N, CA, C and O of each residue as an XYZ file, in Angstrom:
360
protein
N       0.852     -1.177      0.000
C       0.000      0.000      0.000
C       0.898      1.240      0.000
O       1.872      1.311      0.749
N       0.566      2.194     -0.828
C       1.282      3.458     -0.926
C       1.277      4.169      0.429
O       0.331      4.032      1.204
N       2.347      4.934      0.708
C       2.455      5.633      1.996
C       1.282      6.576      2.242
O       0.772      6.653      3.360
N       0.855      7.289      1.208
C      -0.252      8.230      1.383
C      -1.559      7.487      1.632
O      -2.376      7.924      2.443
N      -1.761      6.377      0.948
C      -2.959      5.568      1.195
C      -2.924      4.979      2.598
O      -3.952      4.891      3.268
N      -1.744      4.578      3.035
C      -1.601      4.045      4.387
C      -1.915      5.118      5.423
O      -2.557      4.841      6.435
N      -1.464      6.340      5.169
C      -1.756      7.452      6.068
C      -3.278      7.695      6.154
O      -3.823      7.875      7.242
N      -3.945      7.695      4.999
C      -5.402      7.867      4.977
C      -6.108      6.722      5.704
O      -7.075      6.940      6.434
N      -5.616      5.514      5.499
C      -6.180      4.342      6.167
C      -6.044      4.474      7.686
O      -6.993      4.212      8.425
N      -4.863      4.880      8.142
C      -4.635      5.050      9.571
C      -5.518      6.154     10.157
O      -6.023      6.026     11.272
N      -5.698      7.226      9.407
C      -6.550      8.317      9.862
C      -8.007      7.860      9.984
O      -8.697      8.219     10.938
N      -8.460      7.077      9.026
C      -9.815      6.518      9.099
C      -9.969      5.640     10.338
O     -10.964      5.742     11.056
N      -8.996      4.791     10.584
C      -9.067      3.919     11.759
C      -9.069      4.724     13.051
O      -9.775      4.373     13.996
N      -8.287      5.800     13.104
C      -8.271      6.662     14.276
C      -9.659      7.269     14.510
O     -10.153      7.301     15.637
N     -10.274      7.747     13.432
C     -11.620      8.320     13.542
C     -12.620      7.275     14.046
O     -13.436      7.560     14.922
N     -12.550      6.084     13.495
C     -13.468      5.010     13.868
C     -13.348      4.699     15.358
O     -14.349      4.467     16.036
N     -12.116      4.697     15.857
C     -11.877      4.324     17.243
C     -12.097      5.462     18.235
O     -12.414      5.202     19.395
N     -11.937      6.716     17.811
C     -11.893      7.800     18.792
C     -13.071      8.770     18.773
O     -13.256      9.513     19.737
N     -13.872      8.786     17.708
C     -14.978      9.735     17.623
C     -16.299      8.989     17.785
O     -16.543      7.967     17.143
N     -17.137      9.529     18.656
C     -18.456      8.925     18.844
C     -19.300      9.204     17.600
O     -19.378     10.338     17.129
N     -19.933      8.141     17.077
C     -20.716      8.273     15.844
C     -21.760      7.175     15.780
O     -21.640      6.160     16.466
N     -22.787      7.371     14.958
C     -23.785      6.315     14.766
C     -23.155      5.061     14.153
O     -22.171      5.140     13.419
N     -23.736      3.918     14.466
C     -23.223      2.634     13.987
C     -23.108      2.590     12.463
O     -22.123      2.087     11.923
N     -24.116      3.117     11.778
C     -24.114      3.095     10.308
C     -22.934      3.892      9.747
O     -22.321      3.482      8.762
N     -22.617      5.023     10.369
C     -21.480      5.840      9.925
C     -20.176      5.091     10.188
O     -19.276      5.083      9.348
N     -20.081      4.463     11.358
C     -18.880      3.682     11.687
C     -18.683      2.550     10.666
O     -17.562      2.289     10.229
N     -19.768      1.892     10.296
C     -19.680      0.819      9.298
C     -19.216      1.364      7.945
O     -18.423      0.725      7.253
N     -19.710      2.539      7.575
C     -19.309      3.142      6.295
C     -17.836      3.549      6.319
O     -17.134      3.383      5.321
N     -17.364      4.078      7.445
C     -15.947      4.440      7.547
C     -15.061      3.195      7.531
O     -13.959      3.215      6.984
N     -15.550      2.122      8.131
C     -14.821      0.853      8.080
C     -14.743      0.352      6.633
O     -13.716     -0.171      6.200
N     -15.838      0.521      5.898
C     -15.847      0.166      4.474
C     -14.798      0.981      3.716
O     -14.104      0.442      2.854
N     -14.678      2.270      4.027
C     -13.675      3.124      3.386
C     -12.269      2.598      3.647
O     -11.444      2.530      2.736
N     -12.000      2.225      4.901
C     -10.683      1.690      5.254
C     -10.394      0.412      4.464
O      -9.269      0.198      4.013
N     -11.403     -0.428      4.300
C     -11.226     -1.666      3.536
C     -11.009     -1.380      2.053
O     -10.222     -2.059      1.394
N     -11.708     -0.374      1.531
C     -11.535     -0.008      0.120
C     -10.095      0.427     -0.165
O      -9.533      0.096     -1.209
N      -9.510      1.169      0.769
C      -8.137      1.642      0.577
C      -7.126      0.504      0.608
O      -6.036      0.635      0.051
N      -7.468     -0.604      1.244
C      -6.542     -1.735      1.362
C      -6.658     -2.747      0.230
O      -5.844     -3.667      0.150
N      -7.648     -2.600     -0.645
C      -7.842     -3.585     -1.714
C      -6.610     -3.658     -2.599
O      -6.161     -2.655     -3.155
N      -6.081     -4.847     -2.717
C      -4.843     -5.064     -3.474
C      -5.074     -5.144     -4.983
O      -4.170     -4.844     -5.763
N      -6.273     -5.545     -5.399
C      -6.519     -5.811     -6.811
C      -7.026     -4.597     -7.582
O      -7.470     -4.735     -8.722
N      -6.965     -3.402     -6.974
C      -7.464     -2.204     -7.644
C      -6.379     -1.150     -7.746
O      -5.459     -1.100     -6.930
N      -6.503     -0.306     -8.763
C      -5.590      0.820     -8.936
C      -5.863      1.872     -7.863
O      -6.964      1.940     -7.318
N      -4.854      2.690     -7.563
C      -5.006      3.724     -6.539
C      -6.149      4.683     -6.852
O      -6.908      5.056     -5.958
N      -6.277      5.084     -8.117
C      -7.348      6.016     -8.475
C      -8.731      5.429     -8.203
O      -9.632      6.131     -7.745
N      -8.889      4.151     -8.484
C     -10.171      3.492     -8.231
C     -10.455      3.419     -6.728
O     -11.585      3.634     -6.290
N      -9.426      3.115     -5.954
C      -9.572      3.092     -4.495
C      -9.994      4.461     -3.978
O     -10.895      4.573     -3.147
N      -9.333      5.498     -4.479
C      -9.634      6.864     -4.036
C     -11.054      7.273     -4.409
O     -11.781      7.839     -3.591
N     -11.441      6.986     -5.637
C     -12.794      7.348     -6.089
C     -13.875      6.630     -5.281
O     -14.860      7.245     -4.872
N     -13.691      5.343     -5.055
C     -14.676      4.575     -4.301
C     -14.775      5.075     -2.858
O     -15.867      5.183     -2.299
N     -13.624      5.375     -2.270
C     -13.604      5.887     -0.901
C     -14.269      7.248     -0.829
O     -15.021      7.526      0.105
N     -13.997      8.101     -1.810
C     -14.581      9.437     -1.814
C     -16.105      9.374     -1.942
O     -16.812     10.153     -1.304
N     -16.606      8.462     -2.753
C     -18.061      8.310     -2.897
C     -18.719      7.940     -1.569
O     -19.766      8.483     -1.219
N     -18.111      7.027     -0.839
C     -18.670      6.617      0.450
C     -18.613      7.786      1.442
O     -19.573      8.026      2.173
N     -17.488      8.509      1.467
C     -17.366      9.652      2.379
C     -18.384     10.738      2.054
O     -18.949     11.351      2.960
N     -18.619     10.976      0.776
C     -19.617     11.976      0.394
C     -21.021     11.540      0.796
O     -21.843     12.375      1.174
N     -21.301     10.248      0.718
C     -22.594      9.736      1.183
C     -22.747      9.953      2.688
O     -23.813     10.351      3.157
N     -21.677      9.691      3.439
C     -21.716      9.918      4.887
C     -21.952     11.393      5.168
O     -22.757     11.747      6.029
N     -21.258     12.240      4.449
C     -21.348     13.677      4.693
C     -22.752     14.219      4.415
O     -23.126     15.269      4.937
N     -23.520     13.515      3.603
C     -24.885     13.949      3.290
C     -25.868     13.659      4.421
O     -26.990     14.166      4.421
N     -25.445     12.845      5.381
C     -26.308     12.526      6.522
C     -26.408     13.764      7.410
O     -25.392     14.299      7.853
N     -27.604     14.204      7.661
C     -27.816     15.455      8.391
C     -27.591     15.347      9.893
O     -27.390     16.362     10.560
N     -27.622     14.148     10.427
C     -27.556     13.978     11.876
C     -26.146     13.742     12.426
O     -25.999     13.526     13.629
N     -25.116     13.775     11.593
C     -23.777     13.556     12.137
C     -23.292     14.819     12.842
O     -23.723     15.928     12.528
N     -22.397     14.632     13.790
C     -21.905     15.752     14.591
C     -21.023     16.674     13.751
O     -20.432     16.245     12.760
N     -20.938     17.938     14.151
C     -20.086     18.884     13.407
C     -18.620     18.461     13.358
O     -17.962     18.656     12.336
N     -18.097     17.890     14.437
C     -16.693     17.472     14.436
C     -16.467     16.334     13.449
O     -15.451     16.300     12.755
N     -17.411     15.407     13.388
C     -17.289     14.296     12.441
C     -17.402     14.811     11.011
O     -16.661     14.368     10.133
N     -18.318     15.739     10.772
C     -18.465     16.316      9.439
C     -17.161     17.014      9.002
O     -16.736     16.894      7.853
N     -16.540     17.742      9.942
C     -15.274     18.420      9.651
C     -14.185     17.410      9.316
O     -13.434     17.602      8.360
N     -14.096     16.340     10.093
C     -13.088     15.306      9.843
C     -13.301     14.644      8.476
O     -12.342     14.347      7.764
N     -14.546     14.423      8.128
C     -14.839     13.808      6.828
C     -14.462     14.752      5.693
O     -13.896     14.316      4.690
N     -14.767     16.041      5.836
C     -14.364     17.008      4.814
C     -12.850     17.054      4.676
O     -12.326     17.155      3.566
N     -12.141     16.980      5.814
C     -10.676     16.958      5.761
C     -10.173     15.744      4.989
O      -9.243     15.850      4.189
N     -10.786     14.598      5.231
C     -10.401     13.386      4.498
C     -10.694     13.512      3.008
O      -9.877     13.121      2.175
N     -11.854     14.055      2.677
C     -12.201     14.247      1.261
C     -11.177     15.160      0.596
O     -10.753     14.903     -0.531
N     -10.778     16.223      1.289
C      -9.763     17.131      0.752
C      -8.436     16.426      0.515
O      -7.792     16.634     -0.513
N      -8.028     15.593      1.467
C      -6.773     14.842      1.302
C      -6.869     13.870      0.132
O      -5.916     13.708     -0.630
N      -8.023     13.226     -0.005
C      -8.213     12.305     -1.133
C      -8.112     13.048     -2.466
O      -7.495     12.553     -3.410
N      -8.716     14.229     -2.541
C      -8.664     15.010     -3.783
C      -7.237     15.426     -4.112
O      -6.820     15.348     -5.268
N      -6.486     15.867     -3.109
C      -5.096     16.262     -3.338
C      -4.277     15.055     -3.793
O      -3.490     15.148     -4.735
N      -4.468     13.934     -3.123
C      -3.733     12.734     -3.491
C      -4.089     12.274     -4.895
O      -3.217     11.856     -5.658
N      -5.377     12.350     -5.239
C      -5.828     11.949     -6.572
C      -5.196     12.838     -7.647
O      -4.764     12.347     -8.690
N      -5.144     14.147     -7.386
C      -4.521     15.068     -8.363
C      -3.026     14.792     -8.496
O      -2.489     14.827     -9.603
N      -2.356     14.519     -7.392
C      -0.922     14.233     -7.475
C      -0.667     12.937     -8.222
O       0.324     12.824     -8.944
N      -1.542     11.961     -8.061
C      -1.423     10.698     -8.793
C      -1.589     10.920    -10.299
O      -0.851     10.342    -11.096
N      -2.559     11.759    -10.690
C      -2.795     11.987    -12.116
C      -1.644     12.773    -12.734
O      -1.338     12.570    -13.909
N      -0.993     13.668    -11.980
C       0.149     14.400    -12.506
C       1.348     13.492    -12.676
O       2.105     13.639    -13.636
N       1.533     12.554    -11.758
C       2.654     11.625    -11.843
C       2.535     10.706    -13.049
O       3.544     10.291    -13.619
N       1.300     10.385    -13.442
C       1.097      9.472    -14.576
C       1.229     10.172    -15.920
O       1.474      9.518    -16.934
N       1.069     11.511    -15.945
C       1.148     12.203    -17.238
C       2.551     12.661    -17.549
O       2.787     13.259    -18.599
């Protein structure tokens, strides 16, 4: 796993373990962590799939402001990483 993907994975696990959240949100964040670890997919596909799940979580109106902020931070990191990946390939 790429260092940046590993960093994102670790950050997701930290959020899952340390922030109080509804069970459904915790399950979705766990899904994101698993998506980042998939060995049979390209990094861009992992990032896109993870971003879709995070955006779905962010659409939930009942999540706490701190969790919403953390999710936006993760989405921002995913976007930056995705752009850096596309520049490296061109």
